[in-house]
N, C-alpha and C positions, 0 to 999 in steps of 0.2 A: 504494499500499500504506499502510495506516495503522500507527502504532506499536503498537497493539494486536494486529496480525497478525504481528509479527516474533516469531521464535523466539529464545530466549536459548540461546547455546552457549558453550562454553569453547574457546579458541583453543589448539591443540596446539603452536603455536610460541611464544607469549608467556605463555600461561596466564591471560589476562584473560577474564572472563565478561561478555558484553554481547549486545545485539541488533544489532550491526553486521554488514554483509555478510560471508559466509564463502564460501571456496572449499572445497568438499567433494570429496575424491578417494576414491572407493570401491575397496576392494581386499579380496578374500576369497581366502585361502590354504587349499587342500585338500590333504591328503596322508595317506598310510596309515602308521599306527604300525607300525614294523618288527617289534615284539615281539608285540603283540596282534592286529595286522591291522585294527585298528578304523580307520575313516576319521574323520580329524580335521579340523575346519573352524575357522579362525581369522579373525576380522574384523580386518583392519589398515587400516581407513578412516582418514582424516585430515581434520580440519576446521580450517581456518586462516582468520584474518581476511584479507580481500582485501589490506589494507594490508601484512600481514606477507608475503603472496605477492608484492607488488610489491617489497618490499625484497629479496626473493630473486630478482627478475627473472623471475617466472613470465610467460611469454609470453601465456598465455591471459588472465590477469588484467590485464596491462599493455595488451593490445590493446583491451580494453574499458573501462578505468578511467581512463587519462590520469593526471593528477596528483591527482585527488580523493582525500579521506580520510574514514574514518568514515561518518556518515550522509550527508554530501555525496556520497560514493562511491555510496551506494545510490540516491540521486536521479539521479545521473549515468548510472548503468547503466539505470535505469528510464526514462530520457529517450530511449533508443534510439539514441544517438550511435554512429556508426561511424567509427573514426579513418581519416584519410586516409593514403596512403603517405608523404607529408611528415611528418605527425605521428608515425607510427612510426619513420621515419628519425631525426627529431629526438630521439625517446626512446631512440635507440641501437640500434635494430633493424636487421639487414641485410635489407632488403626487396627487394633486387635492383636 
């Protein structure tokens, strides 16, 4: 992926806007308004830097990212590296 193909986003965790890799978690909430009966749909999606997810110990991100940060993290993910059980254990995960 070239730099011109990267999308600029704002991280919901730290507020920084850049083109670094993000973990986007989509969530849509639907409910019926108790007064009007109208169906209401709210977008509760969250977009966070992979770095910020690493700091919060997000298992999905840590499994694929290792210790890489920023654009190095993007290169690492695109390399297709899958962590070994030993690497996950070393990162503090209970892998059995």
